[in-house]
FISE-979166 format. One record per residue (C-alpha): residue number from 0; residue in one letter; x, y, z. Coordinates in steps of 0.1 Angstrom, whole numbers, plus 5000, padded with zeros to 4 digits. Layout:
BEGIN
<NUM, A, <X, Y, Z>>
...
This chain:
BEGIN
<0, M, <6447, 4090, 5232>>
<1, A, <6479, 4072, 5227>>
<2, A, <6467, 4046, 5256>>
<3, A, <6432, 4041, 5239>>
<4, A, <6451, 4028, 5202>>
<5, A, <6472, 4003, 5227>>
<6, G, <6440, 3987, 5236>>
<7, I, <6442, 4000, 5275>>
<8, V, <6409, 4008, 5292>>
<9, L, <6413, 4033, 5316>>
<10, R, <6383, 4042, 5341>>
<11, S, <6375, 4077, 5348>>
<12, G, <6362, 4083, 5389>>
<13, A, <6345, 4109, 5405>>
<14, A, <6377, 4133, 5417>>
<15, S, <6360, 4139, 5454>>
<16, A, <6357, 4101, 5458>>
<17, Q, <6388, 4090, 5450>>
<18, T, <6422, 4084, 5465>>
<19, V, <6455, 4085, 5445>>
<20, I, <6476, 4059, 5454>>
<21, K, <6504, 4064, 5427>>
<22, T, <6507, 4087, 5398>>
<23, Y, <6521, 4079, 5364>>
<24, P, <6532, 4096, 5331>>
<25, Y, <6505, 4107, 5307>>
<26, T, <6520, 4086, 5282>>
<27, T, <6513, 4049, 5266>>
<28, E, <6540, 4037, 5291>>
<29, G, <6526, 4055, 5319>>
<30, A, <6491, 4040, 5312>>
<31, R, <6507, 4006, 5309>>
<32, A, <6524, 4007, 5341>>
<33, C, <6493, 4019, 5358>>
<34, E, <6477, 3984, 5345>>
<35, I, <6508, 3963, 5359>>
<36, D, <6502, 3979, 5391>>
<37, L, <6463, 3974, 5389>>
<38, K, <6468, 3935, 5387>>
<39, L, <6487, 3934, 5418>>
<40, A, <6464, 3957, 5438>>
<41, P, <6437, 3950, 5461>>
<42, A, <6400, 3948, 5449>>
<43, G, <6386, 3980, 5442>>
<44, Y, <6418, 3997, 5429>>
<45, Y, <6413, 4013, 5394>>
<46, C, <6435, 4030, 5368>>
<47, T, <6421, 4070, 5359>>
<48, T, <6435, 4101, 5348>>
<49, I, <6439, 4131, 5371>>
<50, S, <6446, 4166, 5357>>
<51, N, <6469, 4193, 5369>>
<52, P, <6491, 4182, 5358>>
<53, K, <6478, 4153, 5337>>
<54, R, <6486, 4121, 5349>>
<55, Y, <6476, 4085, 5350>>
<56, A, <6468, 4077, 5384>>
<57, L, <6464, 4043, 5404>>
<58, A, <6432, 4052, 5426>>
<59, H, <6406, 4037, 5451>>
């Protein structure tokens, strides 16, 4: 996983319990963009991955 190589930690959440706020491309740049937005998000938000299509997502 390219994001892991970049040192970005992403958590997986249960699909049924999360609300996706914004999605990003499934690339190192997409993971970084999610982490940047996460720093500005309220408490309880996190970056995760979603499927179909595979993308990074800011969720809560």
